[in-house]
A tleap script that builds the chain and sets N, CA, C and O, in Angstrom:
source leaprc.protein.ff14SB
mol = sequence {
  NMET GLU HIE HIE ALA ILE GLU GLU ARG LYS
  CYS ALA HIE THR CYS LEU TYR ARG MET GLU
  GLU CYS LEU VAL GLU GLY ASN LEU ASP GLU
  ALA GLU ARG THR ALA PHE ASP PHE LEU LYS
  SER ILE ARG GLU LEU LYS LYS LEU GLN LYS
  ALA LYS GLU ASN ARG GLU GLN GLY VAL LEU
  VAL GLU ARG VAL ALA LYS ILE CGLY
}
set mol.1.N position { 32.951 144.959 74.007 }
set mol.1.CA position { 33.452 145.043 72.638 }
set mol.1.C position { 33.691 143.651 72.070 }
set mol.1.O position { 33.415 143.397 70.897 }
set mol.2.N position { 34.207 142.745 72.909 }
set mol.2.CA position { 34.485 141.388 72.437 }
set mol.2.C position { 33.207 140.679 72.003 }
set mol.2.O position { 33.216 139.905 71.046 }
set mol.3.N position { 32.115 140.942 72.703 }
set mol.3.CA position { 30.830 140.335 72.339 }
set mol.3.C position { 30.435 140.739 70.918 }
set mol.3.O position { 29.946 139.922 70.138 }
set mol.4.N position { 30.656 142.003 70.604 }
set mol.4.CA position { 30.322 142.495 69.259 }
set mol.4.C position { 31.153 141.765 68.199 }
set mol.4.O position { 30.639 141.420 67.135 }
set mol.5.N position { 32.416 141.535 68.486 }
set mol.5.CA position { 33.291 140.825 67.544 }
set mol.5.C position { 32.824 139.386 67.346 }
set mol.5.O position { 32.849 138.874 66.227 }
set mol.6.N position { 32.403 138.739 68.413 }
set mol.6.CA position { 31.913 137.358 68.313 }
set mol.6.C position { 30.665 137.315 67.433 }
set mol.6.O position { 30.541 136.461 66.555 }
set mol.7.N position { 29.750 138.240 67.681 }
set mol.7.CA position { 28.523 138.288 66.880 }
set mol.7.C position { 28.834 138.576 65.409 }
set mol.7.O position { 28.200 138.012 64.517 }
set mol.8.N position { 29.792 139.440 65.162 }
set mol.8.CA position { 30.156 139.782 63.787 }
set mol.8.C position { 30.796 138.582 63.086 }
set mol.8.O position { 30.562 138.358 61.898 }
set mol.9.N position { 31.601 137.817 63.817 }
set mol.9.CA position { 32.189 136.595 63.243 }
set mol.9.C position { 31.102 135.584 62.888 }
set mol.9.O position { 31.154 134.943 61.839 }
set mol.10.N position { 30.120 135.450 63.775 }
set mol.10.CA position { 28.999 134.540 63.498 }
set mol.10.C position { 28.256 134.982 62.238 }
set mol.10.O position { 27.879 134.153 61.410 }
set mol.11.N position { 28.050 136.274 62.099 }
set mol.11.CA position { 27.356 136.811 60.936 }
set mol.11.C position { 28.151 136.507 59.665 }
set mol.11.O position { 27.576 136.082 58.663 }
set mol.12.N position { 29.458 136.719 59.700 }
set mol.12.CA position { 30.299 136.446 58.535 }
set mol.12.C position { 30.236 134.967 58.162 }
set mol.12.O position { 30.150 134.620 56.984 }
set mol.13.N position { 30.278 134.109 59.164 }
set mol.13.CA position { 30.221 132.674 58.916 }
set mol.13.C position { 28.876 132.287 58.293 }
set mol.13.O position { 28.819 131.478 57.367 }
set mol.14.N position { 27.810 132.868 58.808 }
set mol.14.CA position { 26.477 132.606 58.259 }
set mol.14.C position { 26.395 133.058 56.804 }
set mol.14.O position { 25.801 132.374 55.970 }
set mol.15.N position { 26.984 134.197 56.504 }
set mol.15.CA position { 26.991 134.694 55.119 }
set mol.15.C position { 27.721 133.722 54.193 }
set mol.15.O position { 27.267 133.453 53.080 }
set mol.16.N position { 28.845 133.203 54.656 }
set mol.16.CA position { 29.582 132.235 53.832 }
set mol.16.C position { 28.719 131.018 53.519 }
set mol.16.O position { 28.662 130.556 52.380 }
set mol.17.N position { 28.053 130.510 54.545 }
set mol.17.CA position { 27.177 129.350 54.376 }
set mol.17.C position { 26.050 129.676 53.404 }
set mol.17.O position { 25.726 128.886 52.517 }
set mol.18.N position { 25.456 130.860 53.588 }
set mol.18.CA position { 24.337 131.279 52.730 }
set mol.18.C position { 24.792 131.459 51.279 }
set mol.18.O position { 24.074 131.076 50.354 }
set mol.19.N position { 25.968 132.032 51.078 }
set mol.19.CA position { 26.486 132.201 49.708 }
set mol.19.C position { 26.656 130.844 49.033 }
set mol.19.O position { 26.317 130.679 47.861 }
set mol.20.N position { 27.179 129.880 49.776 }
set mol.20.CA position { 27.361 128.543 49.224 }
set mol.20.C position { 26.017 127.935 48.830 }
set mol.20.O position { 25.882 127.354 47.752 }
set mol.21.N position { 25.021 128.072 49.714 }
set mol.21.CA position { 23.688 127.563 49.395 }
set mol.21.C position { 23.145 128.205 48.122 }
set mol.21.O position { 22.610 127.521 47.249 }
set mol.22.N position { 23.286 129.507 48.028 }
set mol.22.CA position { 22.773 130.234 46.862 }
set mol.22.C position { 23.471 129.800 45.579 }
set mol.22.O position { 22.835 129.673 44.532 }
set mol.23.N position { 24.766 129.574 45.662 }
set mol.23.CA position { 25.500 129.115 44.483 }
set mol.23.C position { 25.016 127.746 44.030 }
set mol.23.O position { 24.831 127.510 42.836 }
set mol.24.N position { 24.814 126.851 44.977 }
set mol.24.CA position { 24.331 125.511 44.658 }
set mol.24.C position { 22.941 125.583 44.023 }
set mol.24.O position { 22.634 124.842 43.089 }
set mol.25.N position { 22.110 126.482 44.541 }
set mol.25.CA position { 20.749 126.631 44.024 }
set mol.25.C position { 20.696 127.432 42.722 }
set mol.25.O position { 19.666 127.468 42.048 }
set mol.26.N position { 21.806 128.066 42.380 }
set mol.26.CA position { 21.840 128.890 41.171 }
set mol.26.C position { 21.267 130.283 41.359 }
set mol.26.O position { 20.995 130.983 40.384 }
set mol.27.N position { 21.083 130.687 42.603 }
set mol.27.CA position { 20.533 132.008 42.911 }
set mol.27.C position { 21.688 133.006 43.047 }
set mol.27.O position { 22.103 133.346 44.155 }
set mol.28.N position { 22.188 133.459 41.923 }
set mol.28.CA position { 23.378 134.306 41.910 }
set mol.28.C position { 23.120 135.703 42.455 }
set mol.28.O position { 24.005 136.303 43.067 }
set mol.29.N position { 21.924 136.222 42.240 }
set mol.29.CA position { 21.617 137.557 42.775 }
set mol.29.C position { 21.670 137.566 44.300 }
set mol.29.O position { 22.237 138.475 44.908 }
set mol.30.N position { 21.071 136.538 44.912 }
set mol.30.CA position { 21.103 136.454 46.374 }
set mol.30.C position { 22.519 136.183 46.875 }
set mol.30.O position { 22.915 136.702 47.918 }
set mol.31.N position { 23.275 135.386 46.152 }
set mol.31.CA position { 24.668 135.134 46.525 }
set mol.31.C position { 25.459 136.440 46.518 }
set mol.31.O position { 26.289 136.679 47.395 }
set mol.32.N position { 25.196 137.270 45.530 }
set mol.32.CA position { 25.893 138.557 45.436 }
set mol.32.C position { 25.506 139.480 46.591 }
set mol.32.O position { 26.371 140.112 47.196 }
set mol.33.N position { 24.207 139.560 46.901 }
set mol.33.CA position { 23.760 140.398 48.031 }
set mol.33.C position { 24.388 139.914 49.338 }
set mol.33.O position { 24.803 140.714 50.176 }
set mol.34.N position { 24.450 138.620 49.491 }
set mol.34.CA position { 25.040 138.055 50.708 }
set mol.34.C position { 26.538 138.327 50.764 }
set mol.34.O position { 27.097 138.515 51.844 }
set mol.35.N position { 27.183 138.348 49.608 }
set mol.35.CA position { 28.614 138.674 49.566 }
set mol.35.C position { 28.848 140.095 50.066 }
set mol.35.O position { 29.836 140.350 50.756 }
set mol.36.N position { 27.960 141.018 49.731 }
set mol.36.CA position { 28.086 142.393 50.224 }
set mol.36.C position { 27.941 142.429 51.744 }
set mol.36.O position { 28.670 143.153 52.422 }
set mol.37.N position { 26.997 141.645 52.281 }
set mol.37.CA position { 26.840 141.566 53.733 }
set mol.37.C position { 28.092 140.979 54.383 }
set mol.37.O position { 28.525 141.440 55.439 }
set mol.38.N position { 28.665 139.964 53.749 }
set mol.38.CA position { 29.890 139.357 54.252 }
set mol.38.C position { 31.014 140.399 54.325 }
set mol.38.O position { 31.728 140.482 55.324 }
set mol.39.N position { 31.158 141.183 53.266 }
set mol.39.CA position { 32.203 142.212 53.243 }
set mol.39.C position { 31.972 143.274 54.318 }
set mol.39.O position { 32.928 143.785 54.901 }
set mol.40.N position { 30.718 143.604 54.580 }
set mol.40.CA position { 30.423 144.557 55.659 }
set mol.40.C position { 30.879 143.992 57.002 }
set mol.40.O position { 31.433 144.713 57.831 }
set mol.41.N position { 30.643 142.706 57.207 }
set mol.41.CA position { 31.085 142.074 58.454 }
set mol.41.C position { 32.599 142.081 58.563 }
set mol.41.O position { 33.141 142.337 59.638 }
set mol.42.N position { 33.281 141.806 57.477 }
set mol.42.CA position { 34.750 141.815 57.490 }
set mol.42.C position { 35.265 143.215 57.809 }
set mol.42.O position { 36.191 143.371 58.605 }
set mol.43.N position { 34.671 144.226 57.194 }
set mol.43.CA position { 35.091 145.609 57.478 }
set mol.43.C position { 34.873 145.954 58.947 }
set mol.43.O position { 35.718 146.598 59.569 }
set mol.44.N position { 33.747 145.529 59.495 }
set mol.44.CA position { 33.464 145.797 60.906 }
set mol.44.C position { 34.460 145.073 61.806 }
set mol.44.O position { 34.923 145.638 62.797 }
set mol.45.N position { 34.790 143.843 61.475 }
set mol.45.CA position { 35.792 143.101 62.252 }
set mol.45.C position { 37.151 143.781 62.195 }
set mol.45.O position { 37.874 143.818 63.191 }
set mol.46.N position { 37.500 144.317 61.034 }
set mol.46.CA position { 38.775 145.036 60.911 }
set mol.46.C position { 38.780 146.292 61.786 }
set mol.46.O position { 39.787 146.607 62.418 }
set mol.47.N position { 37.650 147.008 61.819 }
set mol.47.CA position { 37.556 148.194 62.676 }
set mol.47.C position { 37.680 147.824 64.146 }
set mol.47.O position { 38.369 148.501 64.910 }
set mol.48.N position { 37.006 146.740 64.538 }
set mol.48.CA position { 37.087 146.288 65.922 }
set mol.48.C position { 38.508 145.865 66.290 }
set mol.48.O position { 38.982 146.145 67.391 }
set mol.49.N position { 39.180 145.189 65.361 }
set mol.49.CA position { 40.557 144.763 65.599 }
set mol.49.C position { 41.473 145.976 65.771 }
set mol.49.O position { 42.325 145.990 66.660 }
set mol.50.N position { 41.301 146.980 64.934 }
set mol.50.CA position { 42.120 148.189 65.008 }
set mol.50.C position { 41.865 148.924 66.325 }
set mol.50.O position { 42.801 149.411 66.958 }
set mol.51.N position { 40.599 149.002 66.735 }
set mol.51.CA position { 40.265 149.649 67.999 }
set mol.51.C position { 40.911 148.920 69.172 }
set mol.51.O position { 41.409 149.549 70.105 }
set mol.52.N position { 40.900 147.596 69.118 }
set mol.52.CA position { 41.524 146.807 70.179 }
set mol.52.C position { 43.024 147.056 70.223 }
set mol.52.O position { 43.602 147.217 71.299 }
set mol.53.N position { 43.652 147.088 69.054 }
set mol.53.CA position { 45.093 147.368 68.993 }
set mol.53.C position { 45.400 148.747 69.555 }
set mol.53.O position { 46.387 148.924 70.269 }
set mol.54.N position { 44.558 149.726 69.234 }
set mol.54.CA position { 44.766 151.086 69.743 }
set mol.54.C position { 44.622 151.139 71.252 }
set mol.54.O position { 45.392 151.822 71.928 }
set mol.55.N position { 43.622 150.410 71.794 }
set mol.55.CA position { 43.456 150.367 73.246 }
set mol.55.C position { 44.671 149.721 73.904 }
set mol.55.O position { 45.175 150.217 74.911 }
set mol.56.N position { 45.137 148.617 73.333 }
set mol.56.CA position { 46.301 147.930 73.891 }
set mol.56.C position { 47.539 148.817 73.828 }
set mol.56.O position { 48.340 148.830 74.762 }
set mol.57.N position { 47.698 149.546 72.748 }
set mol.57.CA position { 48.833 150.463 72.605 }
set mol.57.C position { 48.740 151.562 73.659 }
set mol.57.O position { 49.747 151.955 74.246 }
set mol.58.N position { 47.527 152.053 73.893 }
set mol.58.CA position { 47.329 153.086 74.907 }
set mol.58.C position { 47.696 152.599 76.295 }
set mol.58.O position { 48.266 153.356 77.081 }
set mol.59.N position { 47.382 151.354 76.613 }
set mol.59.CA position { 47.731 150.779 77.912 }
set mol.59.C position { 49.239 150.693 78.029 }
set mol.59.O position { 49.789 151.000 79.087 }
set mol.60.N position { 49.921 150.284 76.971 }
set mol.60.CA position { 51.387 150.210 77.020 }
set mol.60.C position { 52.013 151.575 77.235 }
set mol.60.O position { 52.963 151.709 78.007 }
set mol.61.N position { 51.494 152.579 76.565 }
set mol.61.CA position { 52.011 153.943 76.720 }
set mol.61.C position { 51.807 154.417 78.157 }
set mol.61.O position { 52.699 155.039 78.734 }
set mol.62.N position { 50.639 154.130 78.740 }
set mol.62.CA position { 50.371 154.516 80.128 }
set mol.62.C position { 51.339 153.838 81.080 }
set mol.62.O position { 51.847 154.474 82.003 }
set mol.63.N position { 51.599 152.567 80.870 }
set mol.63.CA position { 52.531 151.830 81.748 }
set mol.63.C position { 53.934 152.403 81.656 }
set mol.63.O position { 54.612 152.558 82.671 }
set mol.64.N position { 54.369 152.717 80.450 }
set mol.64.CA position { 55.713 153.284 80.273 }
set mol.64.C position { 55.794 154.642 80.964 }
set mol.64.O position { 56.799 154.956 81.603 }
set mol.65.N position { 54.745 155.444 80.839 }
set mol.65.CA position { 54.716 156.765 81.455 }
set mol.65.C position { 54.792 156.654 82.981 }
set mol.65.O position { 55.462 157.462 83.625 }
set mol.66.N position { 54.113 155.664 83.562 }
set mol.66.CA position { 54.129 155.492 85.007 }
set mol.66.C position { 55.481 155.022 85.498 }
set mol.66.O position { 55.938 155.436 86.563 }
set mol.67.N position { 56.128 154.152 84.724 }
set mol.67.CA position { 57.434 153.620 85.109 }
set mol.67.C position { 58.511 154.681 84.980 }
set mol.67.O position { 59.392 154.814 85.829 }
set mol.68.N position { 58.413 155.446 83.870 }
set mol.68.CA position { 59.440 156.445 83.548 }
set mol.68.C position { 59.333 157.626 84.413 }
set mol.68.O position { 60.119 158.564 84.278 }
savepdb mol mol.pdb
quit
């Protein structure tokens, strides 16, 4: 799962760079399309973060259950 998050971060970073290039070149349509890709990466990162938090919470619940 962590590998997927790393790849998604790289994708988001690439989108930021590409948007900047497009703005400098005056290619606003491509900048806009790239912004949508950037937002997709952010949404995916948020889902991965939430899944990680849920897994960590599940581990804590299991530990408490074993101790109790």
